[in-house]
C-alpha positions as CSV (number, residue, x, y, z in Angstrom):
1,M,120.8,-108.6,247.0
2,S,119.1,-106.8,244.0
3,E,121.3,-104.4,241.7
4,P,120.8,-101.2,241.5
5,V,118.6,-99.8,238.5
6,S,119.3,-96.1,237.0
7,A,115.9,-94.5,236.9
8,L,115.6,-94.1,232.8
9,G,118.6,-97.0,232.0
10,N,120.8,-94.1,231.7
11,A,118.6,-92.5,228.5
12,S,120.8,-89.5,226.5
13,F,120.2,-87.0,224.0
14,E,122.6,-85.2,221.7
15,G,121.2,-82.1,220.2
16,F,123.5,-78.3,220.6
17,A,123.8,-79.9,224.1
18,T,124.1,-83.8,225.5
19,I,122.0,-85.0,228.1
20,R,122.7,-88.0,230.2
21,E,121.0,-89.9,233.5
22,I,123.3,-90.8,235.6
23,G,123.2,-93.5,237.5
24,P,122.7,-95.4,239.9
25,M,124.7,-93.1,242.2
26,G,125.1,-93.3,246.0
27,M,123.3,-90.3,247.9
28,I,123.3,-89.8,251.5
29,T,121.2,-86.6,253.7
30,L,123.0,-85.5,256.3
31,R,120.6,-83.0,258.8
32,A,122.7,-81.3,261.3
33,K,123.2,-77.6,262.0
34,H,126.4,-76.8,260.6
35,D,128.0,-75.1,263.7
36,L,127.4,-79.0,265.4
37,P,130.6,-79.5,267.1
38,G,132.8,-82.3,265.7
39,L,130.5,-81.7,262.1
40,P,133.6,-80.8,260.0
41,A,135.8,-83.2,261.8
42,A,133.4,-86.2,261.3
43,L,133.0,-85.3,257.6
44,K,137.2,-84.8,256.7
45,A,137.8,-87.9,258.7
46,V,135.2,-89.7,256.9
47,L,135.1,-88.6,253.5
48,G,138.3,-86.4,252.8
49,L,136.1,-83.0,252.6
50,G,135.5,-80.6,255.0
51,L,132.1,-78.5,256.0
52,P,130.7,-77.0,252.6
53,E,130.4,-73.0,252.9
54,R,126.9,-71.8,252.2
55,R,125.8,-72.9,248.6
56,Q,128.5,-75.0,248.1
57,I,130.0,-78.0,246.7
58,L,133.3,-79.7,247.4
59,S,134.8,-82.4,245.9
60,V,137.5,-85.3,245.8
61,G,137.3,-88.1,243.3
62,E,134.3,-89.3,242.9
63,T,133.1,-87.8,246.8
64,R,131.1,-84.6,246.7
65,V,129.4,-82.8,249.6
66,G,127.0,-80.2,249.1
67,W,125.4,-77.1,251.3
68,M,121.6,-78.0,250.8
69,S,120.3,-75.5,253.5
70,P,121.5,-74.5,257.0
71,D,120.8,-78.1,258.5
72,E,121.2,-80.4,255.1
73,L,123.9,-82.0,253.4
74,L,123.9,-84.1,250.2
75,I,126.8,-86.2,249.8
76,L,127.3,-88.0,247.1
77,L,129.6,-90.8,246.2
78,P,129.9,-94.7,244.5
79,Y,127.0,-96.5,245.2
80,G,128.9,-99.3,246.4
81,E,130.0,-97.5,249.4
82,V,127.0,-96.0,251.0
83,A,126.7,-98.7,253.8
84,A,129.7,-98.2,254.9
85,T,130.0,-94.6,254.8
86,L,126.2,-94.3,256.8
87,T,128.2,-96.5,259.2
88,A,131.0,-93.9,259.6
89,L,129.2,-90.8,259.6
90,T,126.8,-92.7,261.9
91,N,129.6,-93.8,264.4
92,A,132.0,-90.7,264.0
93,L,128.4,-88.3,264.9
94,T,127.7,-90.4,267.6
95,G,125.4,-89.1,270.4
96,A,124.7,-85.7,268.5
97,H,121.5,-84.7,267.1
98,V,121.8,-85.7,263.3
99,M,119.8,-87.7,260.6
100,V,122.1,-89.5,258.2
101,V,120.3,-91.5,255.9
102,D,120.6,-92.9,252.2
103,V,118.4,-91.2,249.8
104,S,120.4,-93.2,246.9
105,D,117.3,-94.6,244.9
106,A,114.8,-91.4,245.9
107,R,117.2,-89.2,243.8
108,C,118.6,-89.1,239.9
109,L,121.1,-87.2,238.5
110,F,121.8,-85.6,234.7
111,R,124.7,-84.5,233.5
112,I,124.2,-81.4,230.7
113,E,127.5,-81.2,228.6
114,G,128.6,-79.0,226.1
115,E,129.6,-75.9,225.5
116,K,126.2,-74.4,225.5
117,A,125.0,-76.8,228.4
118,A,124.3,-73.6,230.8
119,Q,121.4,-72.4,228.0
120,V,119.6,-76.1,228.8
121,L,119.7,-74.9,232.2
122,M,118.8,-71.0,231.5
123,K,115.5,-71.9,229.9
124,L,114.6,-73.9,232.4
125,C,116.0,-72.3,236.3
126,P,115.1,-68.6,237.4
127,V,119.1,-68.4,238.3
128,D,121.1,-65.4,237.0
129,F,124.3,-67.7,235.4
130,A,126.4,-64.6,235.3
131,T,126.6,-64.9,239.3
132,L,127.0,-68.4,239.2
133,E,130.3,-68.9,241.0
134,P,132.7,-72.2,240.7
135,G,132.0,-74.3,242.8
136,E,128.6,-72.9,243.6
137,L,125.6,-75.2,244.2
138,R,122.0,-73.7,243.2
139,R,119.0,-75.3,245.1
140,T,116.2,-74.2,242.7
141,R,113.6,-75.0,240.7
142,V,113.5,-76.9,237.0
143,A,110.6,-75.7,235.5
144,Q,107.8,-77.1,237.8
145,V,110.0,-79.8,240.2
146,A,112.5,-79.3,243.1
147,G,116.2,-79.9,241.8
148,A,119.9,-78.7,242.3
149,F,122.8,-78.2,240.0
150,W,126.2,-77.4,240.1
151,A,129.1,-76.8,237.5
152,E,131.6,-79.1,236.6
153,E,134.1,-79.3,234.2
154,G,132.4,-79.9,230.9
155,G,129.2,-79.0,232.0
156,Y,126.5,-79.5,234.8
157,T,125.2,-81.9,236.7
158,L,121.5,-81.8,238.5
159,V,119.9,-83.6,240.9
160,A,115.9,-84.3,241.2
161,F,113.6,-86.6,242.6
162,R,113.5,-89.9,240.7
163,S,109.7,-90.1,241.0
164,V,110.3,-86.9,238.2
165,A,112.9,-88.6,236.5
166,A,111.3,-88.7,232.7
167,Y,109.7,-85.2,233.4
168,V,112.8,-83.8,233.7
169,M,114.7,-86.3,231.2
170,G,112.1,-84.7,228.9
171,L,112.0,-80.8,230.2
172,L,116.4,-80.9,229.5
173,T,115.9,-82.7,225.9
174,H,113.1,-80.3,224.7
175,S,115.8,-77.7,225.9
176,A,118.4,-79.2,224.0
177,Q,116.7,-79.3,220.9
178,P,118.8,-77.9,217.6
179,G,117.9,-74.4,216.8
180,S,116.6,-73.6,219.8
181,E,119.7,-71.9,221.4
182,L,119.3,-68.6,223.2
183,F,122.1,-67.0,221.5
184,A,124.4,-67.9,218.7
185,G,127.7,-68.9,219.1
């Protein structure tokens, strides 16, 4: 079995915020109506997390479950746990109309960290950061591409398609250039 490789070799950039590509990370898309009987129990049994509310992300340790749409969840976990988690979720939801798919190698993750991390995303995403709640996952545009992000201690985590990883890294590093802050402080 080959070893997983991150999209950009864990590239990083130091500006007025720190940009880091994180990888590899396990990611599973679970497609199912959120009112599916047994879904919350299956998530709790397999992941130790419940069903997130609309536009929320829940976490315990290195595992996260994020609301992506009314019939889609994104599960993030250590890369080595994906196969066992796929099997466990599939077994826990046997007979239900669901799709559980490993998308680890189709996505990439970035961390934007530092006191001014929000400014990096403010330049790129049509999101009102003043209304962003703790634990809120925002699915949005990052300039010209689809992405989703949420705040975590020390900054933000951003997920995008792996095929646009270099483009997203370029956007983030350009946005974090020293001297390009939106406001002082």
